[in-house]
N, C-alpha and C positions, 0 to 999 in steps of 0.2 A: 593386263587390266590397268585401267587408268586410276591414278591416285585421286581420292576425293579431297574436298577442301579441308577436312579435318586432318588428313594424312600429310598435307603439304607443310614444309617447315615454316616456322614463324619468321617474320623479318628480323626479330631480335636474335634468334638462334643463328640465322644466316650471317648476320653482322658479326656475331661473336666468333663464328668459325673463320670468317674472312679476316677478322682482326688478329686471330691467333696465328693464322698462316703468315700474315704480314709481320707480326712480331717475331716469328721464327726466322723468316728471311732476313729481317733487320739484324737479328742477333748473329746469324751466320755471316752477313756482310761485315759486321763490326768486329768479328773475331780477329782478322789479320791486322786491323787498324787500331783497335782499342784494347783488346784483351791481352795482347802481347806487345812489349816494347823492348827494343834492343838498346842496351846501355853498356858502355865500357866499364870494366871493373878496374881494380888497382894494377893488374898486370896488363892492362890495355887490351883485354879480350872482351868480345861482345857476349853478354849474357842476356837472357830473356827475363824480363820482369813481368810477372803475371798480374793482370788487372781484370779479373773476371767480373767485378762489380760494375765496371764501366760497360762491359758487354751486356750485362743484365739491364742496366739503365737504358741502353739503346734499344733493346728488345721491348722493354715496357713502353718506351716512348713511341715506337712504331705501332704497338698494339693499341695504345690509347688514341693516337692520332687517326688511325684507320677506323677505329670504332666510332669516334666522334664524326668522322666524315660519312660513314655509312648511316648513322642515325640522324644526321642533320636533315631538316626538312627541305624538300626540293622546291625551287622557285616556281610559281605559277606562270604559265605562258602569257606573254603580253598580248593584249588585244590589238587588232589592226588599227582601230581608231583611238586617238589620244584625247583625253579630256583637257580642258584648259589648265588644270592643275599639273597634269603630266607634261604638257608643253612648257609650263613655267619651270618645271623641275629640270628641263634640259639646260637651263641657264646655270645650273649648279656648277658644272665643270669649268665654265668660263669665269665664274666668280672665284672659284678655288684657284684657278690659274693666275688671275690678277692678284689675289692675296698672296700667293706663293711668290710671284715675281717681286712684289713689294718687300717681302721679307728677305729675299735673296739680294735685292739692291741695297738694303740697309744692313746686311749681315756684318760687315766689318765694323761699323760704328756701334752696332748692338753688342758685339763681342768686346769692343774697347770699353764700353760702359760697364759691362758686367765683370770682366776679369782684369782690365787694365792693359797697358801696352806690353808689359813683359809676358803676361799669360795669353795675350791675343795671338802671338806668333803661331802657336800650334793650331789654334782653332781656325784662323784665317787660311793657313797653308793646307793643313791636312783635311779639314772639313769644309773648305771653301774652294780653293784652287784645284785640289786633287779631284774633288767630285765634279767640278765643272769641266775638267779635261775629259772625263769619261762621259759626261752628258753630251759634249760635242762629238766625241767619237761614236757614241751610240746613235746620235742623229745622223751622222755621216753614213754609218753602216745601215741605218734604217732606209736610206734611199735604195740600197742594193737589195737588202733582204726584205724589208717591210713593204716597199712600194713595187719594186720590180720582181720580187719573189725569187731572186738568185741567191742561193746559199753560198756564203763566202766565209771560209775558215782561215783565210790568210790576210785579213784586213790589217793586221799589225804591220805588214810589209810596207804599206803606204805611210803608216805612222813613222816607221823607221826611215823611209826615204826623205820625208820632210825634216826629221830631226838631223839626219846626217847632211842634208843639203845646207841647212843653216850653219851647222858646226863647221863644215869644210870651207864654205864661202867666207864665213866671218873670221876664222882663224888663219886662213891662207891668204885671202885677199883683203881682209878688213872691211867687208861689206856690212852695212848696218842691218839691224833686225828688220826695220821697216821695208828695206829693199829686198831682203831675202824672203820675207813672208810670202809675197805673190810668187816668187821663183820656186819656193818649196811646194806650193800648191800646184803650180804648172808641171813641175817634174813628177809629182805624185800622180797627177792626172795622166801624164804620158805613160807611166808604168801601168796605170789602170787600163789604158787602151791596149797596151801590150798584153796584159793578162786577158782582156776581153776577146781578142782575136782567136786564141786557141780554144776557148770554151763556148764558141758561138753555137755549136751543135750539142752541147752537153747539158744535161739536166739532172736534178736530184743528187744521188750519191756520187755520180761521176764528177759532177761539178764541184762538190764538196772536196773530193780527193785532189782534184787539180789545184784548187785554190789553197788547200792545205800545203801541197807540195810547193806552190809558189812562195808562200810565206817562209817555209823552211829554206828554200833556195836563197832568198834575200838574206836571211840570217847567216847562212853558211858563207855567202860571199862577203858579208861584213866581217866575219871572223878571219877568213883566209886571204882577203885582199888587203894585207897588212900595210903594203906600200902606200895605200890611199887612206884606209880607215884606222890604221894602227892596231888592227886585230882585237883581241880580247882586252887589251889595255884601254881601248876606247880613246876618245878625244876629250881633253880637259881644257880648262882655262877658256871656255867659250865666252865671248863678250856678252854683257848683259844689255837689255834694252834700256833706252833712255827716254825721258819725257821731254820731247822737243829739244834734244841735245843736252838736257840736264841729267847727269848721272846721279844715282842714289848712293852717294859716298859722302863721307865727312870731309869738309873743306870749304873754301870760299866759292868754289865753282860747282858745288853740289846742289841738289834739289832743295834740301832743307835750308841752306844758306840763302838761296835765291828768294825764297818765300818767307824768310825770317823765322823759321821753325827750328826748334832744337833737334839735333840729329837723332833718328831712331830707325832701327831696321824694319819696323812695322810699316813704314811708309812705302818701302819697296814692295812688300807683300800686298798692301792695299792696291798699289798700282797694277801688280800682276793679276790680282783678283778681278778688277774691273776690265782689264784687258781680255782675259779669257771669257769673262761674262759677255763682253761685246762680241767676241768671235763666236761664241755659242749662240747668241741671239741672232746674229747674221746667218748662221747655219740654219736655224729654225725658220727665219723669215724667208730665206731663199727656197727652202724645202716646201714650205706651205704655198709659196707663190708658184713654184714649178708644178706642184700637184694639181693646180687649177688650170694649167696650160695644157695644150694638146700632148706635149711630151709626158706630162705627169699622168694623164689618162691612158696614154699608151703603156706606161709602166704598169699601171694597175690592170690593164687588159692582158698584158703579158703574164702578170702574176696569176690571174685567174685561169687562163687557158691559152697556151701558146698557139695551138692549132686554130682556135677561133680567132686569135689575134692576127694570124697570117691570112685567114680567109677574109678579114675586113680590110685587107690591103695595107696593113701596118708593116713597116720595114723593121723586122725584129733585130736585124744586125745593128742598125743605128740605135735602136731603143736600148739594147743591151750595152753597147759601147758607151752611150751617154750616161747610163746608170753607173757603170764601173768608173768612168772618168770623174763624174761629179762626186760620187762617194769617196773616191781616192783623193780628190782635191781637198776636201774638208779634213780627211785624215792627215794630209800633208801639212795643212795649217796647224793642226793640233800638235804634230810632231815638231814643227819649228818652235812653237810655244814651249813644248816640253824641254827642248834643248836650252832655250834662253832662261827657263826657270831653274833647271838643274845646274847649268854650267858645265855639264859633263854628260856624255852619251857613250854607251857601250852596247854590244850585241845582246848582252844578258837582259837588257831592258825590253827587248822585243821578241820574246819567245812565244811559244804557242799558248801558254797560259793567258797571256794578254789578249790574244784573239778569242779564246774561249770565254774570257770574262766579258768582253765587249759584245759577243754574240749572245751570251746569257742575259745581258742587260736588255737587248732588243727583244729576245723571246719572252722573258719574264714580264717586261713592261707591256708588250703587245705590239706585234708587227704592224707598222703603219701608224702607230699612235705616238705623237710627239710627247704628250704629257705622260703617257705610260712609260716611255723610255727614260724620261727625266726622273720619274719617281723610282724606277728600278735602279738607276745609277745612284741615287741618294741612299737607297736601302742597302745595296750591295757594297758600294765603296765606303759609305759612311758607317755601315755596320762593321765592315772589316777594320776600320780605324778605331771603332769603339772597343773592339776586342783588346786593344792595347791598354785600355783603361781598366780592365777587369783584373787588376792585381790581387784583389781580395780572394779570388778563386784559388790562389796558391795556398791559402790557409785551409781550404777544403780538400784539394786534390794533391797537395804537396808542393814543395818549393820548386821542383823541376817542371811544374805544369806551365805550359806556354799557350794561352788561348789562341794566339795568332796562327799556330800550326794547324788549327782546325777550320781555317777560313774557307778553303775550298770544299771541305766536308759539309759545312753549313750551307754554302751556295748550292751544292748538289742536292742536299736535303730540301732546300727551298724550291728547286726546280722540280723535284719529284712531287712535292705537295701541290705546287701550282699547276702542274700538268694534269693532276687528278681533279683539282678544284676548279681551275679556270684554264682549260687547254689553250685558249687563244691569247692568254696573257692577262696581266692585271687590268688593263683597259682594253677590252675586247671589241668595243664598238668604235667605228670610225665614221666621221661625218662624210656625207657624200660630196663629191667634187662639184656637182651641178645640182641645183634645186629647181623644181618647177615653180612657176610664178604663183600658182594657187593650187591647192589640192582639189581634185575632181573625183566625184563618185563614179564608179563604173558599174553599169547594169549587168545583170546576169546574162542577158541576151548577147551582149558584146563579149563577155567572157567565154560563152559557149562557142562563139564564132572564131575565137582565137585572137581577137583584137584587144583583149584585156591585159 
């Protein structure tokens, strides 16, 4: 017998049942992470501390979030024709991008006005330079994953190649940063081509496994090839970049003395901030330009359907290799900047967690969307840095509570929420590469004949 309309469960009841199941699963997943914590006692033996309230909070949070998601109103489908008001609304993202770029360009001076030179060090470095590095890495990986549709889990390998290229050339042969920067990009692109050849016939999960293995191979080589890389000890005392030969040091030949300024460490951070900002903007500009060229349209065709791409006469071998090479090149540039910023590199800085973080930035922001990737980098990296400022939570959860330990847990939770709310990322719409000169209406007779 078929159930009548009165016998069918109500949407509210269905939402409650679904939310209860989600809360139960969230509680079970939180059990090994939050409910129990291993701590050494006075005899240096590990004992388990029970924190069942934390597990309960995780279960309640999962229940509430799932319930709100189920009861949220669904968006109405958009009509095929757009009104003038809707067409004007498309200018919103461009205005937002211009406003955001203005804030980013003035960020160091805004911080100096608010907190002063001593307090600006942390805000310019952690919330400026650090975020822009991951914005650049996200845009570089976006070429491979977002435009070409090739899943890369070993992108951090090219980041490491660029960093170690500058570290070795500068410490061994005394080559300056400005000469090493293109060399680091070229070497990373070369390794990108080497990675591209073995994966020409791989797709999906198989491609992900091979790229993951490539990233781990590079890290293991950096650890064991100690005669060249110094192993786990890393390479220290890496020379810093100069401003047209002017070093950011105290003395008569320093940057501050040349311009008649009092010496301050913040000047070097401002220089590094604008340097990585320029590198990131160049990455964005080149990516947008390539997307409008035939190679960019070939990447997008490869992403949508490789078989159809082959049938159109596109050389998929060259298309994949160019995507890997260009994406790796920008990763090499970012690696060289990372080395000059830190003054020290070691294999521990290039583990799988970094690759996962960069890939999460691309996926959460929206594959193929430059603005979405930048916004995701600001949220993930900036949010991770903000966790260091939440010291007041120690008065709630105890003095041993460290919010930074739950950074990846929050990132994973954000991915779960985003994949349910917006599966294609924060910015799911992408502007077409080519526009028609004018919109034309298509009659029903042409649609029936297959010409619509």
